[in-house]
N, C-alpha and C positions, 0 to 999 in steps of 0.2 A: 504494500500500500504506500503510495506517495505521501511524503511528509509535508506539512505546512511550515515554511520557514519562520523562525522567530524574527521579529523586527526589533532592532536595538539601536543604541546610541553609542557614539565614541565620546567618552567622558572628557577628553582633552579638547573637544570642539564645543564645549558647553560653558556657560558662565558659572563661576563658583568653583568649589573644590570637589573632592571625591564624594563626599556625603551629599552635597547638593546634586550631584549627577544622579545618584540613586533616587532621590526624591523626585527629580525632574523626569526621570525615566518612568516612574510610576504615574506622575501627573499627565504625561503625554500618552499614557496607555500603551507604552512599549514594554516588552517582556524581558529584555536583556540589555547587557551593558558591557562594553570593553573599557578598561581602565589603564592609565599610563603610570609607570613607575614614578614619574615626576623627576625633580632635580632642579638645579639652578636655572631660573628663567622658565621653568616648566611646572611650577606648582609644588605643593608639599610632597614629600616622599611617601609613596604608598605603603612602604614597609616600616614606617615609623611605629614606635611602640603603641599598641592598642588599636591602630588604625584598621588592620585586617579583621580583627575580632568584631569591631563595631560595624564594619562594612558587611560582614557575613550576616550579622543580626539584622541590619537595615534591609538587606536584600531579601532575607527570609520574611521579614515583616511586610514588605511591600510587594512581594511576589515578583521580584526582578532577579533574573539569572545572571550571575557574573560569568562572562564567556571567555575573556582573554585578558592578559596583561601584556602591554607593549613596553618597549624600551626606547622611547623616542629620544632620550638624552644621548643615545649612541650617535645620532646625527651630529652632535657637537664634539664627539670624541674620535670616531673613525673605526669602524669594524675592520677596515683594511690597513690599519696602522702597521708599520714594519714590525716583524716578529722580534720580541724582546724589548721593544720600546716601552716607555712609561704609558703611552696611550693604549698600546696593545694589552698591557696588564690591566689597565682601567676598564677596557672594553670587556675582558673576561670577567672581571669582578661585577660589572653591571649585569652581564648576562646571567651570572649565577644568582644575583638578587632578583632578576626578572623571573627566573624559573622557580626559585624558592617561594616567591610571592604568589605566583600562579598556583603552585601546589597548595599553599596555605589558604588561598582564597577559594579553592575548589574549581578553578577554570580548567577546561580541557586543552587550551591552546595558549602558547606564549609566542610573541612575534617581535621581530626587530626590523627596523627600516634601513635602507641603503640610499640615503640622500645626503646632500651637503658634504660633510667631511667623510661620510661613509659611502659616497657615490662610487659606483663601479664604472670607471672610465676606460679601462683597458684590461688586457688579460692579466697583468700583474695584480691589479685591484681585484679581479674576479677570483684568482687563485688564492690570494690572501683571505678574501672574504669567505670563500668556500672552506678553507682550512679551519677558520674559527667556527663557522656554522656546523661543520662536521663534528667538531668537539662538542658544541652546544647541543646538537641533535642527540648525541649519545647521552649527554646529561639530562636532556628532556625525556628521552625514552626511559631512563632509570627512574624517573619520577612519574611515569605514566602519562606524559604530556606529548602533544605535537608541538613542533617548533616551525614557525613560518618566517619567511623573509619577504618584505615589501620593497620593490625596486622599480626602476624605470628601464629595464632591459628589453631589448627586442626579442622576438620569439626564439631565435637561434641561440643567443647568449643566455636566455633564461633556461633553456634546456641544457646548455652546457653547465650552468651553475648546479642544476639538479644532479647531473652526472658527476660533477666534481665532489659535491657533498656526499652523494652515494649513501644516504641513510633512509631507512624506511619511515622514520618519524619526521622527515623533513617535507615541508610544503612551500608553495609560492602563495603569498597573500595577494589576491586580485583586488585592485582598486580600479573602479570603472573609468576614472579620469586620469590616472597616472599615465597610461599610454598616450592619450591625447596631449597631455602636457609635455611628453617626451617626443612628440611628433610621430607616434606609432598608431597602428590600427588595433583597437581593442579586440575586434572580432578575429583577426589573424592570430593575436596572442592567445585567445581562448582556444582556437582550433589546435594550436601547437602544444599547449601546455595544460589542457583541461584535466589530464590524468593526475597532475600534481597540485592542483589548486586547492588551497585550504578550504575547510567547510564554512568559513565565515567570509562574506564579501563586503567590501567597502563601497558604498554608493555616494558619489558626489558629482557635481556638474559645474560647468563654467563656460567661458567664451574665450576663444583664441588661446587656449592653454592655461588660462588663469581662472582660479576659483574665486568668485566674487559673491553675489547675492542671488544668483539664479536659482529658481526652484528646480528640484530634480526633474529632468526631462525638458526643461526650457533652454538649456545650453546646447553646446555642440559635442557633448561627451558620449552620445549614443547609449545612454544608460539602459533604456528598455531593450534596445537591440542586443546589448551585452547579455542581459538576463535571458532573452530569447535564445541567444547562441549557446548559453550554458544549458538551457533546457533541451536544445537540439542534440547536445552531447550526452543527454540522459544524466545530467549533473543536477542534483537537488541540494542547494546549500542548506546548512543548518540554520544560518542566520544572515539577514541582510542588515548591515550596520550603516546608519546614516552618518556621513562624515563631511557634509557641508559645514561651513563655519557659522556657528550660532552664538559665538562668544559675545556678540553685541546685545544679546538678550531679546532678540526678536522672536518671541515664542509663537507668534502667528505663522511666521515662515516655517518654523520647525513643525508646527501642527499640520500645516498643509503638506509638507514633505512626508510626514508620517502617513497621512491619509493616501497620498499618491502611491507610496510603496505598498501599503496594504491592498489597494485596489489591484495593482499589478501582480502582487503575490497571490491574491485570491484567483485572479484570472489564470495565472500560470498553473496553479494547483488544480483548478478545474480542468484545464486542458490536459494535464498529465493524467488525472484520474480518468477522464473520458478515454484517453488513449489506452490505459490499462484495461478498462472494461472492454474496449473493442478487441484488444489482443486476446482476451480470455474467451470471447464469444465465438 
């Protein structure tokens, strides 16, 4: 039987702190939440004393499922830092904290980005990144977690990264607008990498490669086409995570995006269910 994907929010794209994100997810009627580890310029540390315990309690009280912990501060450090450098040691320390926090919070997924200082610009960057991710994927597997990487790679290099990491617990985190921002075709990326796409999808939109204030589906990110392409590959995500920028506090825009995603998810679920019924008859 086809599953109906959860609709969730990315806590780092909301106003307030971790606890505000849980309450806002409840208020918006969404069922799930991804949270960021935090750090300098990125908000309070998620693994500060007492924080995870309170978040688990709040999520249980509000009926919000914590789905993933991200390590966005790695964009400020560099996953591809030279082996043995201080930044490389810092990156592994942050990765361990991300994995330990995901385990403590009860999420099935941890993920790390490859942008800014972690951007993969050449094969040296890719191989350094893959080596760190291979180690982190083994650490994730020992904790019963999946590890994913979010990046701006073209289809061929994305597949190369998967091959280099070579770990069953490793996935690629699909963001529907990252390909557009990198001058790539999201549909081609899905066709080439759908076997390794993580079960949680980031939805965002923009114009000319820049995320601004467009509602999901009003920009040039081909959001709904991307979801249809996933469905065509018989891929059903566990969750659709809204990652437009709502830090300005425009809750009307957030509510409209939530409703648009729900309508599309219901339609996709109905189509998949009808297809199953036809195949069985």
